[in-house]
PDB file of N, CA, C, O and CB in Angstrom:
ATOM      1  N   UNK A   1      16.212   2.339  -4.687  1.00  0.00           N
ATOM      2  CA  UNK A   1      16.109   1.360  -4.368  1.00  0.00           C
ATOM      3  C   UNK A   1      14.162   1.365  -5.048  1.00  0.00           C
ATOM      4  O   UNK A   1      13.924   2.569  -5.135  1.00  0.00           O
ATOM      5  CB  UNK A   1      16.717   1.204  -2.708  1.00  0.00           C
ATOM      6  N   UNK A   2      13.424   0.924  -5.305  1.00  0.00           N
ATOM      7  CA  UNK A   2      12.188   1.256  -5.620  1.00  0.00           C
ATOM      8  C   UNK A   2      11.780   0.426  -4.329  1.00  0.00           C
ATOM      9  O   UNK A   2      12.217  -0.405  -3.533  1.00  0.00           O
ATOM     10  CB  UNK A   2      11.609   0.888  -7.173  1.00  0.00           C
ATOM     11  N   UNK A   3      10.283   1.440  -4.736  1.00  0.00           N
ATOM     12  CA  UNK A   3       9.390   1.377  -3.334  1.00  0.00           C
ATOM     13  C   UNK A   3       7.726   1.042  -4.368  1.00  0.00           C
ATOM     14  O   UNK A   3       7.403   1.418  -5.494  1.00  0.00           O
ATOM     15  CB  UNK A   3       9.471   3.421  -2.092  1.00  0.00           C
ATOM     16  N   UNK A   4       6.946   0.126  -3.260  1.00  0.00           N
ATOM     17  CA  UNK A   4       5.761  -0.181  -3.969  1.00  0.00           C
ATOM     18  C   UNK A   4       4.757   1.291  -3.647  1.00  0.00           C
ATOM     19  O   UNK A   4       4.780   1.806  -2.529  1.00  0.00           O
ATOM     20  CB  UNK A   4       5.080  -1.788  -3.350  1.00  0.00           C
ATOM     21  N   UNK A   5       4.053   1.759  -4.579  1.00  0.00           N
ATOM     22  CA  UNK A   5       3.237   2.698  -4.919  1.00  0.00           C
ATOM     23  C   UNK A   5       1.796   2.769  -4.123  1.00  0.00           C
ATOM     24  O   UNK A   5       1.263   1.734  -3.722  1.00  0.00           O
ATOM     25  CB  UNK A   5       3.102   2.527  -6.298  1.00  0.00           C
ATOM     26  N   UNK A   6       1.363   3.722  -3.976  1.00  0.00           N
ATOM     27  CA  UNK A   6      -0.190   3.971  -3.674  1.00  0.00           C
ATOM     28  C   UNK A   6      -0.943   4.329  -5.327  1.00  0.00           C
ATOM     29  O   UNK A   6      -0.610   4.916  -6.357  1.00  0.00           O
ATOM     30  CB  UNK A   6      -0.363   5.546  -2.394  1.00  0.00           C
ATOM     31  N   UNK A   7      -1.911   3.712  -4.902  1.00  0.00           N
ATOM     32  CA  UNK A   7      -2.987   3.248  -6.437  1.00  0.00           C
ATOM     33  C   UNK A   7      -3.977   3.552  -6.488  1.00  0.00           C
ATOM     34  O   UNK A   7      -4.499   3.896  -7.549  1.00  0.00           O
ATOM     35  CB  UNK A   7      -3.349   1.965  -6.823  1.00  0.00           C
ATOM     36  N   UNK A   8      -4.988   3.522  -4.608  1.00  0.00           N
ATOM     37  CA  UNK A   8      -6.224   3.615  -5.344  1.00  0.00           C
ATOM     38  C   UNK A   8      -6.917   3.478  -4.284  1.00  0.00           C
ATOM     39  O   UNK A   8      -7.421   2.360  -4.183  1.00  0.00           O
ATOM     40  CB  UNK A   8      -6.549   2.682  -6.472  1.00  0.00           C
ATOM     41  N   UNK A   9      -7.266   4.621  -2.957  1.00  0.00           N
ATOM     42  CA  UNK A   9      -7.803   4.143  -1.502  1.00  0.00           C
ATOM     43  C   UNK A   9      -9.169   4.306  -1.732  1.00  0.00           C
ATOM     44  O   UNK A   9      -9.680   5.297  -2.256  1.00  0.00           O
ATOM     45  CB  UNK A   9      -7.294   5.014  -0.119  1.00  0.00           C
ATOM     46  N   UNK A  10      -9.838   3.157  -1.268  1.00  0.00           N
ATOM     47  CA  UNK A  10     -11.433   3.190  -1.930  1.00  0.00           C
ATOM     48  C   UNK A  10     -11.795   3.024   0.316  1.00  0.00           C
ATOM     49  O   UNK A  10     -11.130   2.457   1.183  1.00  0.00           O
ATOM     50  CB  UNK A  10     -12.122   1.070  -3.682  1.00  0.00           C
ATOM     51  N   UNK A  11     -13.193   3.881   0.402  1.00  0.00           N
ATOM     52  CA  UNK A  11     -13.597   3.975   2.147  1.00  0.00           C
ATOM     53  C   UNK A  11     -14.032   2.789   2.053  1.00  0.00           C
ATOM     54  O   UNK A  11     -14.403   2.304   0.984  1.00  0.00           O
ATOM     55  CB  UNK A  11     -14.792   5.134   2.886  1.00  0.00           C
ATOM     56  N   UNK A  12     -14.039   2.103   3.297  1.00  0.00           N
ATOM     57  CA  UNK A  12     -14.603   1.482   4.104  1.00  0.00           C
ATOM     58  C   UNK A  12     -16.194   1.626   3.978  1.00  0.00           C
ATOM     59  O   UNK A  12     -16.638   2.774   3.967  1.00  0.00           O
ATOM     60  CB  UNK A  12     -14.041   1.840   5.253  1.00  0.00           C
ATOM     61  N   UNK A  13     -17.441   0.128   3.846  1.00  0.00           N
ATOM     62  CA  UNK A  13     -17.964   0.323   3.816  1.00  0.00           C
ATOM     63  C   UNK A  13     -19.036   0.293   5.080  1.00  0.00           C
ATOM     64  O   UNK A  13     -20.105  -0.283   5.281  1.00  0.00           O
ATOM     65  CB  UNK A  13     -17.824   0.046   2.984  1.00  0.00           C
ATOM     66  N   UNK A  14     -17.903   1.538   6.096  1.00  0.00           N
ATOM     67  CA  UNK A  14     -18.645   0.897   7.759  1.00  0.00           C
ATOM     68  C   UNK A  14     -18.167   2.789   8.165  1.00  0.00           C
ATOM     69  O   UNK A  14     -17.976   3.730   7.395  1.00  0.00           O
ATOM     70  CB  UNK A  14     -17.341  -1.128   9.125  1.00  0.00           C
ATOM     71  N   UNK A  15     -18.123   2.726   9.377  1.00  0.00           N
ATOM     72  CA  UNK A  15     -18.441   4.337   9.421  1.00  0.00           C
ATOM     73  C   UNK A  15     -16.811   4.518  10.085  1.00  0.00           C
ATOM     74  O   UNK A  15     -16.579   5.480  10.817  1.00  0.00           O
ATOM     75  CB  UNK A  15     -20.121   4.990  10.651  1.00  0.00           C
ATOM     76  N   UNK A  16     -15.869   3.639   9.798  1.00  0.00           N
ATOM     77  CA  UNK A  16     -14.542   3.678   9.544  1.00  0.00           C
ATOM     78  C   UNK A  16     -13.867   5.387   9.458  1.00  0.00           C
ATOM     79  O   UNK A  16     -14.426   6.406   9.052  1.00  0.00           O
ATOM     80  CB  UNK A  16     -14.405   2.809   8.141  1.00  0.00           C
ATOM     81  N   UNK A  17     -12.915   5.259   9.834  1.00  0.00           N
ATOM     82  CA  UNK A  17     -12.345   6.547   8.283  1.00  0.00           C
ATOM     83  C   UNK A  17     -11.496   6.025   8.622  1.00  0.00           C
ATOM     84  O   UNK A  17     -10.995   6.616   9.579  1.00  0.00           O
ATOM     85  CB  UNK A  17     -12.263   8.440   8.031  1.00  0.00           C
ATOM     86  N   UNK A  18     -10.750   4.753   8.232  1.00  0.00           N
ATOM     87  CA  UNK A  18      -9.769   4.450   7.874  1.00  0.00           C
ATOM     88  C   UNK A  18      -9.879   3.999   6.339  1.00  0.00           C
ATOM     89  O   UNK A  18     -10.896   3.390   6.009  1.00  0.00           O
ATOM     90  CB  UNK A  18      -9.330   3.622   8.779  1.00  0.00           C
ATOM     91  N   UNK A  19      -9.139   4.197   5.622  1.00  0.00           N
ATOM     92  CA  UNK A  19      -8.837   3.348   4.330  1.00  0.00           C
ATOM     93  C   UNK A  19      -8.076   2.767   3.692  1.00  0.00           C
ATOM     94  O   UNK A  19      -6.906   2.564   4.016  1.00  0.00           O
ATOM     95  CB  UNK A  19      -8.956   3.640   3.668  1.00  0.00           C
ATOM     96  N   UNK A  20      -8.714   2.331   2.478  1.00  0.00           N
ATOM     97  CA  UNK A  20      -8.687   0.913   1.898  1.00  0.00           C
ATOM     98  C   UNK A  20      -7.130   1.110   1.017  1.00  0.00           C
ATOM     99  O   UNK A  20      -6.848   1.744   0.000  1.00  0.00           O
ATOM    100  CB  UNK A  20     -10.308   0.513   0.756  1.00  0.00           C
ATOM    101  N   UNK A  21      -6.348   0.279   1.906  1.00  0.00           N
ATOM    102  CA  UNK A  21      -5.490   0.643   0.084  1.00  0.00           C
ATOM    103  C   UNK A  21      -5.099   0.017  -0.428  1.00  0.00           C
ATOM    104  O   UNK A  21      -5.507  -1.038   0.059  1.00  0.00           O
ATOM    105  CB  UNK A  21      -4.441   1.348  -0.278  1.00  0.00           C
ATOM    106  N   UNK A  22      -4.281  -0.283  -1.470  1.00  0.00           N
ATOM    107  CA  UNK A  22      -4.073  -1.388  -2.707  1.00  0.00           C
ATOM    108  C   UNK A  22      -2.981  -1.121  -3.027  1.00  0.00           C
ATOM    109  O   UNK A  22      -2.764  -0.043  -3.581  1.00  0.00           O
ATOM    110  CB  UNK A  22      -4.944  -1.412  -3.972  1.00  0.00           C
ATOM    111  N   UNK A  23      -1.714  -2.249  -2.709  1.00  0.00           N
ATOM    112  CA  UNK A  23      -0.456  -1.428  -3.014  1.00  0.00           C
ATOM    113  C   UNK A  23       0.232  -2.282  -4.023  1.00  0.00           C
ATOM    114  O   UNK A  23       0.343  -3.494  -3.838  1.00  0.00           O
ATOM    115  CB  UNK A  23       0.522  -1.117  -1.686  1.00  0.00           C
ATOM    116  N   UNK A  24       0.657  -1.740  -4.993  1.00  0.00           N
ATOM    117  CA  UNK A  24       1.003  -3.016  -6.104  1.00  0.00           C
ATOM    118  C   UNK A  24       2.919  -2.840  -6.191  1.00  0.00           C
ATOM    119  O   UNK A  24       3.480  -1.960  -5.540  1.00  0.00           O
ATOM    120  CB  UNK A  24      -0.015  -2.614  -8.148  1.00  0.00           C
ATOM    121  N   UNK A  25       3.291  -3.309  -6.619  1.00  0.00           N
ATOM    122  CA  UNK A  25       5.012  -3.225  -6.569  1.00  0.00           C
ATOM    123  C   UNK A  25       5.247  -2.478  -8.241  1.00  0.00           C
ATOM    124  O   UNK A  25       4.899  -2.638  -9.411  1.00  0.00           O
ATOM    125  CB  UNK A  25       5.966  -5.264  -6.373  1.00  0.00           C
ATOM    126  N   UNK A  26       6.119  -1.551  -7.334  1.00  0.00           N
ATOM    127  CA  UNK A  26       7.320  -0.983  -8.438  1.00  0.00           C
ATOM    128  C   UNK A  26       7.791  -2.464  -9.042  1.00  0.00           C
ATOM    129  O   UNK A  26       7.281  -2.346 -10.157  1.00  0.00           O
ATOM    130  CB  UNK A  26       8.900   0.020  -7.545  1.00  0.00           C
ATOM    131  N   UNK A  27       8.078  -3.063  -9.051  1.00  0.00           N
ATOM    132  CA  UNK A  27       8.448  -4.370  -9.503  1.00  0.00           C
ATOM    133  C   UNK A  27       7.762  -4.574 -10.733  1.00  0.00           C
ATOM    134  O   UNK A  27       8.257  -5.541 -11.312  1.00  0.00           O
ATOM    135  CB  UNK A  27       8.147  -5.449  -8.527  1.00  0.00           C
ATOM    136  N   UNK A  28       7.126  -4.226 -11.165  1.00  0.00           N
ATOM    137  CA  UNK A  28       6.479  -4.275 -12.366  1.00  0.00           C
ATOM    138  C   UNK A  28       6.228  -7.008 -12.307  1.00  0.00           C
ATOM    139  O   UNK A  28       6.451  -7.903 -13.122  1.00  0.00           O
ATOM    140  CB  UNK A  28       8.162  -3.024 -14.104  1.00  0.00           C
ATOM    141  N   UNK A  29       5.728  -6.954 -10.933  1.00  0.00           N
ATOM    142  CA  UNK A  29       6.098  -8.648 -10.506  1.00  0.00           C
ATOM    143  C   UNK A  29       4.059  -8.696 -10.438  1.00  0.00           C
ATOM    144  O   UNK A  29       3.615  -9.521  -9.640  1.00  0.00           O
ATOM    145  CB  UNK A  29       7.465  -9.062  -8.278  1.00  0.00           C
ATOM    146  N   UNK A  30       3.182  -7.997 -11.101  1.00  0.00           N
ATOM    147  CA  UNK A  30       2.286  -8.147 -10.467  1.00  0.00           C
ATOM    148  C   UNK A  30       1.874  -8.759  -8.824  1.00  0.00           C
ATOM    149  O   UNK A  30       0.932  -9.338  -8.283  1.00  0.00           O
ATOM    150  CB  UNK A  30       1.918  -8.608 -11.279  1.00  0.00           C
ATOM    151  N   UNK A  31       2.579  -8.478  -8.633  1.00  0.00           N
ATOM    152  CA  UNK A  31       2.416  -8.478  -6.573  1.00  0.00           C
ATOM    153  C   UNK A  31       1.679  -7.219  -5.857  1.00  0.00           C
ATOM    154  O   UNK A  31       2.211  -6.124  -6.037  1.00  0.00           O
ATOM    155  CB  UNK A  31       4.233  -8.343  -5.669  1.00  0.00           C
ATOM    156  N   UNK A  32       0.303  -7.280  -4.926  1.00  0.00           N
ATOM    157  CA  UNK A  32       0.133  -6.547  -4.824  1.00  0.00           C
ATOM    158  C   UNK A  32      -0.043  -6.152  -3.157  1.00  0.00           C
ATOM    159  O   UNK A  32       1.015  -6.352  -2.561  1.00  0.00           O
ATOM    160  CB  UNK A  32      -0.557  -6.498  -5.704  1.00  0.00           C
ATOM    161  N   UNK A  33      -0.821  -5.788  -2.534  1.00  0.00           N
ATOM    162  CA  UNK A  33      -0.220  -5.770  -0.577  1.00  0.00           C
ATOM    163  C   UNK A  33      -2.089  -5.157  -0.507  1.00  0.00           C
ATOM    164  O   UNK A  33      -2.390  -4.310  -1.348  1.00  0.00           O
ATOM    165  CB  UNK A  33       1.830  -3.934   0.263  1.00  0.00           C
ATOM    166  N   UNK A  34      -2.753  -5.440   0.088  1.00  0.00           N
ATOM    167  CA  UNK A  34      -3.616  -4.885   1.075  1.00  0.00           C
ATOM    168  C   UNK A  34      -3.328  -4.482   2.038  1.00  0.00           C
ATOM    169  O   UNK A  34      -2.565  -5.098   2.782  1.00  0.00           O
ATOM    170  CB  UNK A  34      -4.341  -5.436   1.410  1.00  0.00           C
ATOM    171  N   UNK A  35      -3.774  -3.477   2.299  1.00  0.00           N
ATOM    172  CA  UNK A  35      -3.931  -3.040   4.017  1.00  0.00           C
ATOM    173  C   UNK A  35      -4.575  -1.750   4.324  1.00  0.00           C
ATOM    174  O   UNK A  35      -4.335  -0.876   3.491  1.00  0.00           O
ATOM    175  CB  UNK A  35      -2.460  -2.873   4.782  1.00  0.00           C
ATOM    176  N   UNK A  36      -5.298  -1.427   5.266  1.00  0.00           N
ATOM    177  CA  UNK A  36      -5.774  -0.057   6.182  1.00  0.00           C
ATOM    178  C   UNK A  36      -5.058   1.226   6.304  1.00  0.00           C
ATOM    179  O   UNK A  36      -4.825   1.388   7.502  1.00  0.00           O
ATOM    180  CB  UNK A  36      -5.844  -0.389   7.564  1.00  0.00           C
ATOM    181  N   UNK A  37      -4.758   1.876   5.845  1.00  0.00           N
ATOM    182  CA  UNK A  37      -4.542   3.495   6.726  1.00  0.00           C
ATOM    183  C   UNK A  37      -5.159   4.281   7.004  1.00  0.00           C
ATOM    184  O   UNK A  37      -6.238   4.293   6.412  1.00  0.00           O
ATOM    185  CB  UNK A  37      -3.944   4.342   6.395  1.00  0.00           C
ATOM    186  N   UNK A  38      -4.911   5.440   8.057  1.00  0.00           N
ATOM    187  CA  UNK A  38      -5.911   6.563   8.800  1.00  0.00           C
ATOM    188  C   UNK A  38      -4.783   7.633   8.081  1.00  0.00           C
ATOM    189  O   UNK A  38      -3.568   7.713   8.263  1.00  0.00           O
ATOM    190  CB  UNK A  38      -6.156   6.552  10.971  1.00  0.00           C
ATOM    191  N   UNK A  39      -5.712   8.440   7.168  1.00  0.00           N
ATOM    192  CA  UNK A  39      -5.052  10.069   6.470  1.00  0.00           C
ATOM    193  C   UNK A  39      -5.411  10.453   8.014  1.00  0.00           C
ATOM    194  O   UNK A  39      -4.727  11.475   8.062  1.00  0.00           O
ATOM    195  CB  UNK A  39      -6.103  11.234   4.749  1.00  0.00           C
ATOM    196  N   UNK A  40      -6.012  10.360   9.341  1.00  0.00           N
ATOM    197  CA  UNK A  40      -5.725  11.205  10.790  1.00  0.00           C
ATOM    198  C   UNK A  40      -4.647  11.602  11.280  1.00  0.00           C
ATOM    199  O   UNK A  40      -4.430  12.610  11.952  1.00  0.00           O
ATOM    200  CB  UNK A  40      -6.051  10.643  11.812  1.00  0.00           C
ATOM    201  N   UNK A  41      -3.587  10.364  10.757  1.00  0.00           N
ATOM    202  CA  UNK A  41      -2.403  10.243  11.208  1.00  0.00           C
ATOM    203  C   UNK A  41      -0.948  11.491  10.757  1.00  0.00           C
ATOM    204  O   UNK A  41      -0.773  11.974   9.639  1.00  0.00           O
ATOM    205  CB  UNK A  41      -2.220   8.806  10.745  1.00  0.00           C
ATOM    206  N   UNK A  42      -0.365  11.670  11.606  1.00  0.00           N
ATOM    207  CA  UNK A  42       0.698  12.993  11.106  1.00  0.00           C
ATOM    208  C   UNK A  42       1.640  12.850  10.253  1.00  0.00           C
ATOM    209  O   UNK A  42       2.372  13.772   9.893  1.00  0.00           O
ATOM    210  CB  UNK A  42       1.491  13.570  12.099  1.00  0.00           C
ATOM    211  N   UNK A  43       1.717  11.578   9.817  1.00  0.00           N
ATOM    212  CA  UNK A  43       2.756  11.314   8.810  1.00  0.00           C
ATOM    213  C   UNK A  43       1.763   9.866   7.588  1.00  0.00           C
ATOM    214  O   UNK A  43       1.576   8.651   7.518  1.00  0.00           O
ATOM    215  CB  UNK A  43       4.546  10.623   9.928  1.00  0.00           C
ATOM    216  N   UNK A  44       1.504  10.872   7.034  1.00  0.00           N
ATOM    217  CA  UNK A  44       0.803   9.710   6.662  1.00  0.00           C
ATOM    218  C   UNK A  44       1.219   9.358   5.358  1.00  0.00           C
ATOM    219  O   UNK A  44       0.882   9.961   4.339  1.00  0.00           O
ATOM    220  CB  UNK A  44      -0.625   9.864   6.730  1.00  0.00           C
ATOM    221  N   UNK A  45       2.351   7.846   5.437  1.00  0.00           N
ATOM    222  CA  UNK A  45       2.800   7.802   4.472  1.00  0.00           C
ATOM    223  C   UNK A  45       2.492   6.938   3.137  1.00  0.00           C
ATOM    224  O   UNK A  45       2.391   5.717   3.261  1.00  0.00           O
ATOM    225  CB  UNK A  45       3.673   7.720   4.879  1.00  0.00           C
ATOM    226  N   UNK A  46       2.336   7.552   1.837  1.00  0.00           N
ATOM    227  CA  UNK A  46       1.756   7.290   0.843  1.00  0.00           C
ATOM    228  C   UNK A  46       2.624   5.868   0.118  1.00  0.00           C
ATOM    229  O   UNK A  46       1.978   5.172  -0.665  1.00  0.00           O
ATOM    230  CB  UNK A  46       1.671   8.658   0.057  1.00  0.00           C
ATOM    231  N   UNK A  47       3.836   5.561   0.371  1.00  0.00           N
ATOM    232  CA  UNK A  47       4.788   4.556   0.236  1.00  0.00           C
ATOM    233  C   UNK A  47       4.697   3.559   1.324  1.00  0.00           C
ATOM    234  O   UNK A  47       4.339   3.856   2.464  1.00  0.00           O
ATOM    235  CB  UNK A  47       6.093   5.122   0.179  1.00  0.00           C
ATOM    236  N   UNK A  48       5.135   1.984   0.825  1.00  0.00           N
ATOM    237  CA  UNK A  48       5.655   1.342   2.549  1.00  0.00           C
ATOM    238  C   UNK A  48       6.453   0.361   1.074  1.00  0.00           C
ATOM    239  O   UNK A  48       6.174   0.079  -0.092  1.00  0.00           O
ATOM    240  CB  UNK A  48       3.981   0.259   4.326  1.00  0.00           C
ATOM    241  N   UNK A  49       7.645   0.111   2.146  1.00  0.00           N
ATOM    242  CA  UNK A  49       8.224  -0.978   1.977  1.00  0.00           C
ATOM    243  C   UNK A  49       7.748  -2.656   2.039  1.00  0.00           C
ATOM    244  O   UNK A  49       7.991  -3.325   3.043  1.00  0.00           O
ATOM    245  CB  UNK A  49       9.015  -0.716   2.716  1.00  0.00           C
ATOM    246  N   UNK A  50       7.177  -3.123   1.066  1.00  0.00           N
ATOM    247  CA  UNK A  50       6.764  -4.629   1.355  1.00  0.00           C
ATOM    248  C   UNK A  50       7.459  -5.871   0.883  1.00  0.00           C
ATOM    249  O   UNK A  50       8.122  -5.535  -0.099  1.00  0.00           O
ATOM    250  CB  UNK A  50       5.530  -4.816   0.864  1.00  0.00           C
ATOM    251  N   UNK A  51       7.651  -7.419   1.176  1.00  0.00           N
ATOM    252  CA  UNK A  51       8.524  -8.385   0.408  1.00  0.00           C
ATOM    253  C   UNK A  51       7.975  -8.382  -0.373  1.00  0.00           C
ATOM    254  O   UNK A  51       6.819  -7.959  -0.389  1.00  0.00           O
ATOM    255  CB  UNK A  51       8.875  -9.578   0.702  1.00  0.00           C
ATOM    256  N   UNK A  52       8.743  -8.981  -1.604  1.00  0.00           N
ATOM    257  CA  UNK A  52       7.276  -9.186  -3.228  1.00  0.00           C
ATOM    258  C   UNK A  52       8.404 -10.348  -2.719  1.00  0.00           C
ATOM    259  O   UNK A  52       9.625 -10.318  -2.564  1.00  0.00           O
ATOM    260  CB  UNK A  52       6.994  -8.041  -5.555  1.00  0.00           C
ATOM    261  N   UNK A  53       7.390 -11.361  -2.545  1.00  0.00           N
ATOM    262  CA  UNK A  53       8.586 -13.005  -3.596  1.00  0.00           C
ATOM    263  C   UNK A  53       8.670 -13.059  -5.314  1.00  0.00           C
ATOM    264  O   UNK A  53       8.645 -14.139  -5.903  1.00  0.00           O
ATOM    265  CB  UNK A  53       7.605 -15.055  -3.307  1.00  0.00           C
ATOM    266  N   UNK A  54       8.760 -11.927  -5.934  1.00  0.00           N
ATOM    267  CA  UNK A  54       8.461 -12.328  -7.811  1.00  0.00           C
ATOM    268  C   UNK A  54      10.102 -12.045  -7.532  1.00  0.00           C
ATOM    269  O   UNK A  54      10.896 -12.713  -8.194  1.00  0.00           O
ATOM    270  CB  UNK A  54       7.159 -10.962  -9.363  1.00  0.00           C
ATOM    271  N   UNK A  55      10.516 -11.264  -6.757  1.00  0.00           N
ATOM    272  CA  UNK A  55      12.027  -9.786  -6.641  1.00  0.00           C
ATOM    273  C   UNK A  55      12.774 -11.014  -5.701  1.00  0.00           C
ATOM    274  O   UNK A  55      14.003 -10.950  -5.671  1.00  0.00           O
ATOM    275  CB  UNK A  55      11.589  -7.507  -5.359  1.00  0.00           C
ATOM    276  N   UNK A  56      12.225 -11.954  -5.051  1.00  0.00           N
ATOM    277  CA  UNK A  56      12.614 -11.907  -3.297  1.00  0.00           C
ATOM    278  C   UNK A  56      13.248 -10.855  -2.805  1.00  0.00           C
ATOM    279  O   UNK A  56      14.457 -10.848  -2.575  1.00  0.00           O
ATOM    280  CB  UNK A  56      13.554 -12.987  -2.787  1.00  0.00           C
ATOM    281  N   UNK A  57      12.203  -9.556  -2.543  1.00  0.00           N
ATOM    282  CA  UNK A  57      13.259  -8.543  -1.981  1.00  0.00           C
ATOM    283  C   UNK A  57      12.160  -8.046  -1.354  1.00  0.00           C
ATOM    284  O   UNK A  57      11.000  -8.458  -1.389  1.00  0.00           O
ATOM    285  CB  UNK A  57      14.246  -7.491  -2.956  1.00  0.00           C
ATOM    286  N   UNK A  58      12.793  -6.811  -0.586  1.00  0.00           N
ATOM    287  CA  UNK A  58      11.554  -5.515  -0.547  1.00  0.00           C
ATOM    288  C   UNK A  58      11.775  -4.542  -2.091  1.00  0.00           C
ATOM    289  O   UNK A  58      12.581  -3.819  -2.677  1.00  0.00           O
ATOM    290  CB  UNK A  58      11.920  -4.194   1.180  1.00  0.00           C
ATOM    291  N   UNK A  59      11.036  -4.873  -2.150  1.00  0.00           N
ATOM    292  CA  UNK A  59      10.833  -3.334  -3.102  1.00  0.00           C
ATOM    293  C   UNK A  59       9.136  -2.264  -2.397  1.00  0.00           C
ATOM    294  O   UNK A  59       8.825  -1.190  -2.912  1.00  0.00           O
ATOM    295  CB  UNK A  59      10.410  -4.063  -5.421  1.00  0.00           C
TER     296      UNK A  59
END
């Protein structure tokens, strides 16, 4: 299976230590997912499986 991959973290403009993360589909469908992740957690995951409507499945 193919997973979405981590493209570019950008710090938020607040005092929060959470990272603004944009995930782009590994299926090359130009679909992207935006979320915030905390690097302070023990298991900071870089790859997430999210639904891509372009290929109609989780990638």
